[in-house]
ZAFI-896488 format. One line per field, with one value per residue (C-alpha): residue number from 1; residue in one letter; x, y, z. Coordinates in steps of 0.05 Angstrom, whole numbers, plus 5000, padded with zeros to 4 digits. Layout:
N
k <- [NUM ...]
r <- [a ...]
X <- [X ...]
Y <- [Y ...]
Z <- [Z ...]
# end
This chain:
132
k <- [1 2 3 4 5 6 7 8 9 10 11 12 13 14 15 16 17 18 19 20 21 22 23 24 25 26 27 28 29 30 31 32 33 34 35 36 37 38 39 40 41 42 43 44 45 46 47 48 49 50 51 52 53 54 55 56 57 58 59 60 61 62 63 64 65 66 67 68 69 70 71 72 73 74 75 76 77 78 79 80 81 82 83 84 85 86 87 88 89 90 91 92 93 94 95 96 97 98 99 100 101 102 103 104 105 106 107 108 109 110 111 112 113 114 115 116 117 118 119 120 121 122 123 124 125 126 127 128 129 130 131 132]
r <- [x x x x x x x x x x x x x x x x x x x x x x x x x x x x x x x x x x x x x x x x x x x x x x x x x x x x x x x x x x x x x x x x x x x x x x x x x x x x x x x x x x x x x x x x x x x x x x x x x x x x x x x x x x x x x x x x x x x x x x x x x x x x x x x x x x x x]
X <- [9588 9518 9482 9415 9402 9464 9460 9496 9523 9561 9572 9612 9630 9674 9676 9740 9697 9733 9682 9667 9609 9619 9563 9547 9555 9528 9587 9611 9673 9678 9732 9694 9649 9604 9530 9553 9601 9600 9608 9599 9551 9551 9565 9630 9640 9664 9690 9684 9734 9715 9749 9717 9649 9586 9510 9448 9396 9368 9420 9364 9378 9441 9487 9427 9378 9386 9389 9368 9397 9338 9371 9437 9486 9559 9581 9660 9696 9626 9621 9564 9580 9508 9496 9547 9622 9692 9700 9780 9778 9806 9771 9804 9752 9682 9643 9570 9543 9467 9424 9351 9354 9302 9306 9248 9196 9228 9242 9289 9343 9417 9461 9546 9580 9659 9728 9751 9735 9776 9741 9768 9741 9740 9728 9712 9670 9611 9588 9506 9504 9539 9511 9534]
Y <- [8139 8153 8199 8174 8112 8120 8133 8189 8147 8208 8283 8327 8401 8436 8519 8525 8500 8429 8373 8302 8265 8188 8157 8075 8099 8067 8050 8025 7999 8000 7995 8049 8100 8085 8080 8067 8009 7948 7951 7917 7950 7946 7983 8014 8065 8141 8190 8262 8309 8396 8455 8519 8481 8511 8476 8493 8469 8423 8353 8326 8259 8243 8185 8169 8135 8115 8177 8157 8202 8207 8261 8308 8337 8364 8421 8443 8494 8518 8446 8412 8331 8323 8260 8208 8230 8196 8161 8184 8261 8328 8398 8463 8511 8532 8474 8456 8390 8386 8329 8315 8266 8229 8199 8152 8197 8269 8295 8358 8392 8394 8437 8436 8495 8490 8509 8449 8374 8306 8248 8183 8100 8063 7989 7942 7945 7890 7874 7873 7860 7868 7906 7898]
Z <- [8631 8620 8673 8666 8709 8749 8825 8867 8928 8961 8957 9002 8984 9033 9054 9006 8943 8942 8940 8899 8882 8877 8828 8815 8749 8679 8637 8568 8542 8472 8419 8380 8399 8452 8432 8361 8355 8391 8470 8534 8588 8655 8728 8755 8811 8794 8826 8801 8842 8842 8855 8856 8872 8888 8897 8868 8888 8947 8962 9000 9026 8977 9023 9063 9021 8940 8894 8831 8769 8716 8674 8668 8626 8633 8607 8608 8569 8541 8504 8516 8526 8547 8587 8558 8569 8582 8655 8655 8639 8668 8654 8675 8652 8682 8691 8704 8724 8713 8742 8758 8817 8856 8929 8956 8900 8914 8850 8842 8801 8828 8790 8809 8786 8787 8764 8751 8739 8745 8727 8750 8766 8823 8838 8789 8732 8736 8665 8650 8567 8505 8445 8372]
# end
């Protein structure tokens, strides 16, 4: 997944810290390393499920209007994955997901802190371009 140009469709966070974010995500498929080797780029929904989730920043109108991600990064277990990471992964360590968002011209930072994270794809992949 690449955070840049992906969109947030829905986001929930319960009082007990269980939450999720559903993205319409820019995704890559490659026999080698995405971004370096031949690949197919497109769109697919992707869900991040969190435990111990806290939200820092204004959620705004996520879910009621298109929310685009202009920049972002994922850090887990003190490792910085940047804005480009696996679409199938689990982390049981301190998580920080930082994003710079826009909804109808309202720009803002949003940061998610969590104890654990599970990432998984949903729905079908829609191919947009082939590289290499």
